[in-house]
C-alpha positions in Angstrom: 35.5 29.6 36.9 37.5 26.3 36.4 36.7 23.9 34.1 36.5 20.8 35.5 36.4 18.6 32.4 36.3 19.4 28.8 35.7 16.2 26.6 33.9 14.3 24.1 32.1 10.5 24.5 31.2 8.7 21.3 29.0 5.6 21.5 25.9 6.4 23.5 23.1 5.2 23.6 20.2 8.6 21.3 18.8 10.7 23.8 16.4 11.2 21.3 16.0 8.9 18.4 15.8 5.2 18.7 18.2 2.8 17.6 20.7 5.4 17.2 24.3 6.3 19.0 24.7 10.0 20.0 28.5 11.9 20.3 28.5 14.2 23.0 30.6 17.3 24.0 30.6 17.9 27.4 32.2 20.6 29.9 31.4 20.7 33.5 32.1 24.0 34.5 32.7 25.1 38.0 31.1 28.7 39.4 30.6 29.5 35.9 30.1 33.4 35.2 27.2 34.1 33.2 28.9 35.0 29.8 30.1 32.3 29.3 27.0 30.5 30.0 25.5 32.7 27.5 28.0 32.3 24.6 27.5 28.3 25.4 23.9 28.5 25.0 24.3 31.1 22.3 26.0 28.4 20.4 23.8 25.5 21.5 25.0 24.3 24.3 22.9 23.2 26.9 23.3 23.1 31.4 22.6 20.9 33.4 23.9 21.4 37.0 27.5 22.4 36.4 27.8 20.7 33.3 27.1 21.6 29.6 26.7 19.8 27.3 25.7 19.6 22.7 25.5 17.0 20.5 28.4 16.9 18.1 27.6 13.4 15.7 29.2 12.9 12.3 26.7 12.9 10.2 23.7 13.4 11.8 21.8 16.9 12.0 18.8 15.9 13.5 19.2 18.0 16.5 17.9 21.7 15.5 19.2 24.1 18.9 15.8 26.6 18.2 14.9 30.0 19.7 11.4 31.5 19.9 11.9 35.4 18.4 10.2 36.9 21.4 9.8 40.7 20.2 8.0 39.1 17.1 5.8 36.1 18.9 2.6 37.3 18.8 -0.1 35.5 21.4 -2.5 33.4 19.6 -6.4 32.7 20.5 -5.3 29.9 21.9 -2.2 31.7 23.7 -5.0 33.8 25.3 -7.0 30.9 26.5 -4.8 28.5 28.2 -3.2 31.6 30.0 -7.2 32.4 31.1 -7.3 28.6 32.0 -4.5 29.1 34.5 -5.7 32.6 35.5 -5.8 31.0 39.3 -2.8 30.2 39.3 -0.1 31.6 42.1 3.5 32.0 40.3 7.0 32.5 42.0 9.9 32.8 40.6 13.5 32.8 42.7 16.8 30.9 42.7 16.4 26.6 42.8 15.5 25.3 45.6 15.1 22.0 46.8 11.6 20.6 48.6 9.7 17.2 49.6 7.6 18.5 47.3 9.9 19.2 44.4 10.9 14.7 44.8 7.4 14.1 45.0 6.7 16.0 42.0 9.5 15.0 39.7 8.8 11.5 40.2 4.9 11.6 40.4 5.4 13.4 37.0 8.4 10.8 35.5 6.4 7.9 36.3 3.3 9.2 34.5 6.2 10.1 31.2 7.3 6.6 31.9 3.5 5.3 30.9 2.7 7.1 28.8 4.7 8.0 26.9 7.6 5.1 27.3 10.3 7.1 28.4 13.2 5.2 30.4 12.7 5.7 34.4 14.4 8.6 35.4 16.0 8.3 39.6 14.4 11.0 41.5 16.9 11.2 44.8 17.9 14.6 46.5 21.8 13.9 45.2 19.8 13.5 41.6 17.9 17.0 41.8 20.9 18.8 43.0 23.1 17.9 40.9 20.8 18.3 37.8 18.5 21.0 39.2 20.2 23.2 41.9 23.9 23.0 41.6 25.8 25.5 39.1 22.5 28.1 39.0 25.1 30.4 40.0 23.6 34.8 39.5 21.3 33.7 36.5 19.7 29.9 37.1 15.7 30.0 38.3 12.7 28.7 38.8 9.2 29.2 38.6 7.1 27.7 40.6 3.0 27.1 39.7 1.1 26.5 42.7 -2.7 26.1 42.9 -4.0 26.5 46.6 -1.0 26.4 47.9 -0.2 23.1 46.3 3.1 22.7 43.6 1.6 21.5 40.5 5.1 22.9 38.7 8.4 24.0 38.1 10.3 25.3 35.7 13.9 25.8 35.2 15.3 28.1 33.3 18.8 30.7 33.3 18.1 34.1 32.8 20.9 35.5 30.4 21.8 39.0 29.2 19.8 38.5 25.6 17.6 35.7 26.8 16.0 33.0 28.7 17.0 29.5 28.2 14.4 26.9 28.9 16.1 24.2 30.8 13.6 22.0 32.8 9.9 21.5 33.1 8.1 19.0 35.2 3.9 18.8 36.5 1.8 17.2 38.5 -0.6 14.9 35.7 -3.4 15.8 37.8 -3.7 18.8 36.1 -2.8 17.8 32.6 -5.9 19.1 31.3 -4.4 22.8 32.0 -1.7 22.7 29.3 0.7 23.1 32.3 3.8 22.7 29.9 2.2 25.0 27.6 1.4 27.5 29.9 5.7 27.4 31.3 6.3 28.7 28.1 3.9 31.3 27.5 4.9 32.8 30.8 8.8 32.6 30.2 8.1 34.7 26.6 5.7 37.3 29.1 8.8 38.0 31.3 11.5 38.2 28.5 8.6 40.8 26.6 8.8 42.4 30.2 12.5 42.2 30.4 13.3 43.6 27.0 14.7 40.5 26.4 15.1 38.9 22.4 15.1 35.5 23.1 13.4 31.8 24.6 16.4 29.1 23.5 14.2 26.5 23.4 17.2 23.4 23.3 16.9 21.0 20.8 14.5 20.7 18.2 14.2 16.8 16.4 11.0 16.9 14.2 11.2 13.0 14.1 11.2 12.9 18.3 7.6 13.2 19.6 8.6 14.9 23.1 10.5 17.4 21.2 8.3 18.2 17.8 6.0 21.0 20.1 8.4 23.4 19.5 8.4 24.2 15.9 4.9 25.5 16.5 6.2 28.8 18.5 6.7 30.9 15.6 9.0 33.2 14.7 12.0 30.4 15.2 15.4 30.8 14.8 17.5 27.9 14.2 21.6 27.7 15.1 23.8 26.6 11.4 26.3 24.5 12.2 28.5 23.9 15.6 30.7 26.7 16.3 33.2 27.0 18.9 32.7 28.9 21.7 35.6 31.4 20.3 34.3 31.4 17.0 31.3 33.9 15.1 27.9 31.9 15.3 24.6 32.5 12.6 21.3 31.9 13.5 18.3 31.5 10.7 14.5 31.4 10.4 13.1 28.5 10.8 9.8 28.1 8.9 6.9 26.4 10.1 6.5 22.6 9.9 
């Protein structure tokens, strides 16, 4: 394992809230081992490729790191309906791959979200996809593929760590939007965690003022990381009440 870069960059455009700037701590780690990835995720970092990051904005704590308490999560009637509705899908789990279908689905999803929610355009290229979702997966990075009649309709990027699953990114075919695939992907993670006796699903950041991230509060019981502990500091997760 080798840390290639470790830096803080200020005055970037905020990724989550309009008209705000963010300060972000970045680490670029080549051949990161599972335990180091786990220690970073537990302390509020996120991983894309070989880059780890977390917001460290002075005076702003609107980005809250949250995780689901898997052991005490109970599937609701609505959850079970989503699972039944998608019982005809084939689910394939393995280390991340890159195919033409992956790229086309990624492009289609982001075009849809640009029109639906005004997301900034995201480049879809072999290089961008590889650096974001393939590079740095080591032994802990996985993809969960959803197929309907052998057609790829959803890709879920996750890290399977000693104490839980870090939910990284999910994209899907907008033609299947009525199937609630985003919700299905998270329920599937919970099922896998329960099967593997993993206690947590790390959801990244909950931002109440962000429409795309507010949904996370419904997955109770939910815990929130206190503060921004350094890699060698103890950390505490406290219950986040329903909102």
